[in-house]
C-alpha positions, -999 to +999 in steps of 0.1 A: -522-121+138-493-145+141-477-137+107-479-109+083-504-118+056-492-117+020-526-105+007-545-073+015-580-063+006-590-026+007-628-019+007-639+013-010-676+015-004-687+044-027-712+039-055-732+064-076-763+041-073-772+009-056-777-019-082-810-037-080-795-070-068-768-055-045-767-062-007-730-053-002-717-027+022-718+004+000-723+041+005-742+059-022-726+093-027-731+118-055-698+134-044-673+110-030-656+123+002-621+113-009-601+131+017-624+119+045-621+083+034-583+084+029-578+099+063-598+071+079-579+045+058-547+060+070-558+056+106-568+020+102-536+010+084-517+026+113-535+003+137-521-027+118-487-018+135-464-038+112-429-030+102-429-021+065-399-042+057-416-072+074-450-068+058-446-078+021-476-082-002-480-106-031-515-092-039-534-060-032-570-057-041-592-025-041-628-037-040-661-022-033-684-005-039-667+012-068-630+020-061-626+037-094-649+065-081-619+077-060-606+091-093-571+088-107-555+109-079-575+092-051-565+057-062-528+069-064-531+083-028-546+051-015-518+031-030-493+055-014-509+049+020-506+011+016-469+015+006-463+035+038-471+003+058-462-026+035-438-034+007-453-045-026-433-073-041-420-067-076-446-090-092-474-080-068-508-083-084-526-050-078-562-050-088-587-022-090-624-028-094-638-002-119-670+006-136-668+011-174-678+048-172-649+056-150-622+041-173-607+067-196-572+066-212-561+094-189-575+078-157-562+043-166-527+057-174-525+074-140-537+042-123-510+022-143-483+047-134-493+045-097-490+007-097-524-007-107-517-036-131-551-054-132-586-040-136-617-059-127-645-043-148-681-045-136-696-049-171-724-073-160-741-074-194-740-060-229-778-058-231-791-023-226-824-034-211-807-057-186-783-029-176-812-005-170-830-032-149-799-038-129-796+000-122-761+001-138-748+035-147-731+025-180-742+015-214-730-015-234-708+006-257-689+020-227-677-016-219-658-018-252-646+018-248-633+010-213-614-021-225-598-001-253-589+027-229-573+004-204-552-013-230-541+020-245-529+030-211-508-001-207-532-023-185-538-055-204-546-078-174-584-072-175-612-092-159-648-087-170-679-096-149-712-110-163-744-119-145-765-148-157-799-163-150-816-129-153-855-128-152-868-142-185-891-111-189-860-091-198-854-111-229-816-109-224-796-130-250-770-148-229-752-163-259-748-128-273-732-116-241-708-145-241-698-139-277-692-102-271-670-108-240-650-135-259-645-110-288-630-085-263-606-113-252-600-102-215-575-122-196-601-132-170-639-136-169-661-139-137-697-151-140-722-149-113-757-163-112-783-137-101-793-142-065-823-122-052-815-111-017-840-096+008-838-058+014-826-051-022-847-035-049-850-069-067-861-085-034-889-060-030-900-065-066-901-102-060-921-098-028-946-075-046-950-101-073-936-079-101-905-100-105-902-137-114-868-153-109-854-174-136-862-211-130-835-235-119-834-250-154-824-216-169-797-212-142-782-246-152-784-240-189-768-206-187-740-220-165-733-249-189-736-226-220-710-203-206-687-232-197-689-246-232-683-212-249-655-200-227-635-232-226-638-235-264-623-200-266-593-212-245-603-201-210-596-224-180-627-229-159-605-229-127-631-220-101-668-224-101-674-187-111-641-179-127-624-184-160-589-173-171-565-174-200-535-196-191-513-178-165-540-152-156-559-166-127-568-141-100-540-146-075-558-126-049-590-145-050-571-178-052-556-170-018-591-170-003-599-204-018-566-218-005-573-205+030-540-186+034-539-156+057-551-123+044-559-089+058-588-065+051-592-028+058-622-006+052-659-010+061-671-046+063-636-059+053-626-094+067-593-107+078-581-143+084-550-156+101-555-193+093-574-201+125-596-170+133-616-147+112-625-111+120-646-084+103-651-047+105-683-027+110-702-025+078-717+010+075-693+036+062-704+063+086-698+040+116-664+029+103-653+065+097-667+078+130-649+051+151-616+058+134-620+095+139-625+088+176-596+064+179-620+035+185-618-001+173-636-008+140-638-046+145-674-058+146-666-093+156-644-124+153-646-161+154-621-189+159-629-218+137-634-252+154-617-283+140-650-293+124-655-259+109-620-259+094-626-293+079-659-283+064-643-252+049-615-272+035-640-295+018-661-266+004-632-245-009-614-275-023-645-285-043-648-249-057-616-251-076-605-272-106-577-289-087-603-304-064-599-321-030-576-348-018-596-380-017-590-409+007-609-442+005-638-429+026-644-399+003-641-421-028-667-445-014-691-417-004-688-399-038-692-430-060-728-421-069-717-386-079-690-401-101-715-424-118-739-395-124-711-375-141-709-349-114-674-357-102-642-373-113-617-392-091-581-393-104-546-391-090-558-391-055-582-361-059-618-356-064-629-329-088-663-316-096-675-314-132-695-284-144-727-304-136-712-311-102-704-275-095-741-268-099-746-290-069-716-278-049-734-270-017-752-304-015-720-323-024-699-303+001-724-309+029-724-346+021-686-349+021-684-329+053-698-360+071-666-378+061-635-370+082-611-348+061-579-365+049 
């Protein structure tokens, strides 16, 4: 990597249970092997071989999996390992993904004291039936308890996740979920439409005919209902799936959308230097075994072609509210989208409206045929 990246992602794969929709790289463990994991993490960070005073981080993100399953002491030790190899800037955004049942005042206080200043809480829904269907290990009341505990411990920069477009048979009240998350007033909200992936429990239910996905019309109505409710409550819809109170956008995730270099450690973690992307082996056991043997954990890499970089710039630019620089060719090609109310061209940029974001893939593929400015 030609320059030390300012953003680091640490993948912590452990979960108590696999969610019905999840196809991420996780390791289901009743008892988390904290020492084993941290020893492997120490070994991978040592391979990075950067001078601590030269590797300075603006953001650090512990994702998963469920990083909060490391416990208060485990998270603190993981942060100490990172600090042995990199310097966290004074305003470094340090995020920990956490499940509601793991967040107590005591745990959150220890996280806060160790340097965690942002929690991303995997709430997903306030509906008990939906949570059970998703195989979540928390109840709706625990979400409110978790938010209160985090704030009592001094962590006020909170992000809550919700999933929309659930199967109609669940009878989930989407407006109620939105009202409840707005009432809690987190700094940030992430919304994800349910995608049924093969080789997941939900995928098997679908293949057996016992699950019917929500129709496209429901997906669209849920998305637009959320946009209306959250923006009315003062949140900026700054990226297709993300909302923030002013000044509280996710700086770490924004780095991905802006294509700046980042590093990733842990099973399945990705790194990017601006030209090439690499990724680690996904299974936890393989990642751990290779590090214990002093072997390389990289599973592959690719150097993006000029055309691939241009396509990525278009796609990522259209994902965010700032939009994409628009020359005359792009303006001409997008005229029908503007007329349909799916895009806006102003101040030399093209921006998608919420209706346009629902058609992001199609629009980005269309514009990729136009040379990037």
